[in-house]
N, C-alpha and C positions, 0 to 999 in steps of 0.2 A: 639326714642331717642338712642334705642339699635342699630338700623341699620345705623344711623349717628356716633355713634360710631365705629362700626365696619370698615365702610366705610373708615373714619379717620385713623384708625391703619390699614388698607390695603393700603391705600394713601402712609402713611408714611412709612411702610415696601418697597412699591415697589419703593420710592424715596432712598432707602437706609439710612432713618433715624429710628431711634430709639426713638417710642412716650412715654414718661411717662404719667402715669393716669393722671397729672395734664394736661398735653398738651391737652391728649382726654378731660376730664372736660371742660377746656377752649374753646377749639373747639366747642362742642356737645352744650355747655350752651350759647354761642353766637348765633349759629344756633337756639336755641330755646326762646333766647331774656332773659335767668335768669341765674343766677351763682349756678353751680353744683359743688359738692365735688369730688376729685380724689377717693372718697372711694365709694361714691355711683354709679360712672359710673364702679369703678373694680366690685362691686358687680352687676350690671347690667349687664355688658357682660360675665360675666362667669356664670350667671343663666341660666341651660339648659330651652329652650324653646319649646312650642308645634309649629310645622308647620304644616300649611295648605297645602292641595295639591294645592291649586290656589296662593301659595306664588311664588314669582318670584326668581329665580335662576339666576345665571352665572351673565351674561351681564345685566339682567333684562328686557329681552324678551320672556323668556320661563318660565312656571310654572313648578312645580314639576309633574304636571298630563302631560304636554308635551314631557317629557323626556321618550324614549322608551328603554326598556331593551329587545331586542330581545331574543326571546328564541332559544334554539340553535336546538330544535325541535320542529314541531307544536304539537298540541293536539292528533293529529293521530296518528302522528310518536311515542309518548309516550305511546299510547296504543298499537301499533303495538309492541313496544320493550317489553314492560310489556308480553304481549301474547307469542312473541318469548322467553322470560325468563321462563314462565310458563312451554311452552311446552319441553324447553332445561331441565327444571328441572324433568319432567315427563320422559323425556328420560332417563338423569342418573340413576334416582330411578329404570327405568326397566332394565337398563344394569345391575346395581348392584345387582338386584332380582336375576338376571339368572346366577351370579358365584354360583360356590360350595363354602360347607364352607371352605375347604384351601384358595379358591382364595380369599375369603371374609377375612380371615386372613390376606392375604398377604397385602390386600389393607389398611385394617385396622391399620397395623403395619408399613409398608414400604412406601405407596403411601400418605401419612400423608403432610399436608399443614406444621404441626409445628416441625422443625427439633428436638427439644427436645424430641418428642413422638415418633421420628421413631425406631424402634427396629431395631438391628443389623441381620446380616444374621444368623451369629452361633446362637444366642438367638432363632430368628424365626424357624431355622433348628431343635432346641431341641424342640420348641412346634408342630411342625407338624412330627418330628420323620422322618425327610430325612435330605440327606446329605446337608452342604451349597452349594456346587454346582446346586444342583437340585432348591432349592430355588430361587437359582438366573436364573436360566432357566424358572423356572415357571413364576417368576417377569416378565420377558422381553416377556414371551409369554402371559401373561396377559394385559401388557399395550397394545401390539400390538392388541390383540382382543378387548379391550376398545375403542381404536382409530377407530376402524371399525365400532364398535357399536354405537357409539357417532358422527360419521362422519355425 
């Protein structure tokens, strides 16, 4: 009954007509040989259904099981990507561990992904007790060094 109601509604929409619940009830009732109320058809069509993987979809020639959702990567590729990410993480940890305390402070205060937490050169110069120009040079040299270490 539900499928007939949905089919009738779809056919009416495709024909450019707006079917009332009374129209749907009449058509479905004829198909099933009984009189149905518009309220019952409305409830029936608006009630969520549990769908089987064997249910026909689309033009009725395929089941849900037949529809393939291709993976962008094979399971092997996913494992390789995960392994590469773990290796990259280890490489980053190793590079950060090799930094001096001053360089670590620069990374923490200047090379942050959060712009709200980025410390000004003036503030960092005060923390390191060096001129701003030196902090700027140290930051540039540190970025170049990290690029080499992480290449």
